[in-house]
N, C-alpha and C positions, 0 to 999 in steps of 0.2 A: 618472720625471720629472726627477729630479736629473741623470741622465746627459745627457738632452736639453738641459737648461739649460747644462750644462758644455760640450757640443758647440757650442751657439749662442754661448756666451760667448767661447770660444776663436776661433771664426770671426769674431765681432765685433771681438775684439782684433786679429786680423790685418788686418781691414779698416781699423780705426782707425790702425794702424801705417802703412798706405799713405796714408790720407786726410790725415794730419797730417805725412807725410814723416818719421816717427820713424826708420824703418829705410830703408836704401838700396833702390833699384829692383831690385837683383839678389837681394834677400832670398828670393823664392820659389825661384829657381834654386838658391841655396845650401842652403836647407832641404830641397828635393826631392832634391838630391844626397846630403845626410846620410841621408835616409830610404832612398834606393836603395842606398847603400854601407854603411850601418851598421844602421839600425833593422830594415828588412825582412829582411836576411840573418840577423840575430840571432833574429828570431821564427821564421823558417824552420828554422834549426838547432835551436831549442829545442822546437818543436812537431811538426814533420813526422816525426822518428824515433819518435814515440809512436803514429803511425797503425797501426791493425790492418789489414793488407792483405787486401782481398777485392775481388770484382767491384764492390762498392758504390762504391769510390773512383772508378770510371769514370763514375759518374752526374754529378758536377759538371762533368767535362770534356764529356760528351755534351750536357748542358743548356746549358752556356756556348756551345758552337759552334752548336747548333741555334737558340738564340734570336738569335744574331748573324746567322745566315743568314736567318731568318724576318724579323727586323727590317730587314735590308738589302733584302729583297724587297719588304716593305711600303713602304719609302721610295721605291724605284725606281718602283713602280707609281703611287704618288700624285704623284711628281715629274712623271710623264708626263701625269697628269690635270690638274695645275695648271700644267704647262709651265714649271717652274722651270728656271733656267739651270744650267749645269754646276757653277758655284761653289757655289750653294746646295745642289744635290743632293750634291755631294762633302762639304760641311760636315755635312749631316744624316747621311750615311752613316758619319761618324766620331762626332760628339757625340750623335747621336740613337740610336746603337746600342751603342757601347762604354761600359761602366760603371765607376764609381769603386769597384772591388771591394776595394781595399786601404786607401787613405787614409780613405775613409768607410766602406767595408764592414766593416773590422775593429772600429771602435768600436761601430757599430750592431749587428752580429751578436753581439758580446761582450755587449752590453746584454741582448739577448733570450735568448741561449743559453749564455753563459758561455765560459770559456777552452777547454772541450772541443770547441768548434766551430771553433777556429782552424785546426787542420790541414786541414779541408775547405775553409775559406776560402782558404787558401794554394794548395790544389790547383786550385780554381776560378779563382783569380787568375792563377797562373803558367802552368798548362797550358791555361787557357781564355782569359781576358781578355788577358793579356800576349802570348800567341802570336797571338791575333787581331789585336792592335795591330801586331805585327811582320810579319805576313803579309797578312791582310785589309786592314789599314790602309795598308800599303805599296802594295798593288794599287790601292786607292781613290785615293791621292795620285798614283800614276803615271798613272791613267786620267783623272782629273778636273782635275788641275793642268797636264796637258800636258807633264810632265817626261820623257816617253819611256817606254821599256819597263822592266818590273820586272826587277831583277837578283837572281837567286836567291842568288848569293854574298853580296851585301850583306845580304839578309834573314837568312841563316844566321849570318853574322858578328854581326849585331845580337843575335840570340837568345843565342848562346853567349858573348857578352861582357857580358851583363846580369847584374850581381851577384846579385840574388835568384834568378834562374834557375840560376846556377852553384851557389848555396847549396842550392837544391832538389835538384840532382844529388848534392851531397855528403851532404845529409841522408838521401836514399834509401840511400846507401852506409853510413850510420851507423844504419840502422834497427835498433831493438831494443837499441842500446847505452845503458848507464846512465852518464851523465856524472858527473864528480866534482862535489861540492857547490859548490866555488868556481867551476867553469866554468858551472854552472847559474845561479849568482848574477850572473855577468858577463853572460851571455846575456839573463837576465831584466831586468837593469838597462838594458841597451842596447835591448832590445825595447820596454820601457815608454816609451821616448822617442817612439815612433812616433805615438801618438794626439795628444798635445799639439802636437808639431812639425807633423804633417800638417794638423791643423785650423787652425792659425795660417797655414800656407802656403795652404790653401784660402781662408781669409778674405782674405788679402792679394791673391789672384788674382781675386777676384770682380769681374765686369763686369756692372753692373745696368742699363745704358742700352740701350734697344731702338729701332731705327729703325722708323717706322710701316710702311715698305714691306716690312719683314721680319716683320711680326706673324703672318701666316698660317704661313709655314714655322717660325717660332719656336714657335708653339702646337703645330704638328704634331710638331716635333722633341721637345718636352717630352712630348707624349702618347705618342709611340712609345717613348721610353725609360722613362717612369714608369708607363705603363698597359699598352700593347700587349705589350711584352717580358715583364714579369712574368706577364701573362695567358697568353702563349705557354708560359712555363715551367710554370704551373699545369696547363695542358691536357696538356703532354707528360708530366708526372708522373702525371696521372690516367690517360692512355692506356696508358702503359707499366707502371702499377701500382707505381711506386717508393714505398717506405715508409721511415720512420725519419728520424733526425737528418740524414743526408747529403742526402736529397732536400729536406728543409726548408731547409737551408742553401743549397742550389742555387737554390731559388726566391727566397730573401731576397737572395742575391747578384745575381740577375738584376734585382732591383728597385732597385738602387742608382742614384744620380744619375749624370749624364754624367761620363766620365773627363776629368780636368783635362789630362792629357797628350795626349789626343786633341784637345782644344781648342787646345793649343799647336801640335800637328802641323798642324791645319787652318789656323791663323793663319799659320804659317811657309810653308805651301804656297799661301797666298793664296786659300784657300777661305772666302770670306765671314767675315773675322776678327771683325767686330763681332757678327754673328749667332752665331757659334760661342761667343764669350766670354759672350754673354747667356744662351744655353741652358745652358752649364756653370754660370754663377753662380746663376741661378734654380733650375736642376735640382738642384744640391747642397742648397740650402736646402729646397726642396719635398720632396726624397726623405726627409728626416728624418721628415716626417709621412706620406707615402704608404707608406713601409715599415711603419709602424705598422698601416696598413690591410691590407697584404699579410700581415703576421704574423697578424692576426685571421682572414683568409681561410684561411691554412694550418691553423689550428686546426679548421676545419670539414671538412678533408679526411678 
C-alpha cells in the first residue's frame, strides 16, 4: 500500500506543479528526455546483462505484439459499429492499445515482483511496446492522419536512434559480464531516478477533462486498454501453456495504462487530442488499481 501511496503522491505533485505553474510548460518534455537518455539506458545496462537466455524471453515479445494486434482489431471492429470518424479511430488505435510499460510499468511490476522482474519488463517494453510505437504507431498515424505513405527508412532510423534501444543492443553484447562495483553504483544511482522523475512527469501531463461527445469512445478506449488487452494476454498464456515469472510479467505489462508518448503522438497528428489526453490521464490513474486485480487473477492460473 505504501508504494501505491508513493506513486499517487508523486503524480499529484506533478499535477500540482502544472496547476500552480510552479514549473515551466516544457517540464514534461525535459523530464521525459532525461528518462530516455539517462534513466532508462542505465536500467537496461544494469539489468539486461543478468538475463538467463532461453526461449522463455521470447514470451514477452510474443505477448506484446499479439495483444497489440488483437487490441487494434477490436477497436477497428467497434469503430465500424459505432461509425466513429477517422480521428477518433486513429486516437483509440494509439492510446487504447499501446501501454505505459516503462514509466508506470517499472514501479508497478517492481512492487509486485521485485527487481528480478526488471529484465523481462525491459524486453517487453523495448522489443514489444517501443517497436510497436515505432512501427505500428507510425502506420496508424500515416493512415488516419492523412500524412501520406509510411517511410520504412524513417521508421528504421527512429528505432536505431532511440537511446534505450541502443542500450539494449549494448546490454545484449555485455551479457554475462560482471561490472566493477563503482560502475554498478553509477548505473544503479542513475536508474533509481526513473521512478520519481517518470511519475512526476506523468502527473504534470494529466488531462482530466472529457467532452460529452467523446464519452463513448473514451469509455471504450479505457476498457480496451485496461480490460480487454490484459484479458487477451491471460487467454494467450493459458492457450500456449506459458508458465513462470516471465509469463506473469508479460500479463502485468499488458495491463498497464495508456502510453503517454502515444498520447503525445496522437495529439501531434491531430487525432482527437482532447480524447487522447483524457484516456491517458484517467487510464494511468485507474491502472494502478486494475493491475492489482490482474495480479490476483494471475495467482489463480
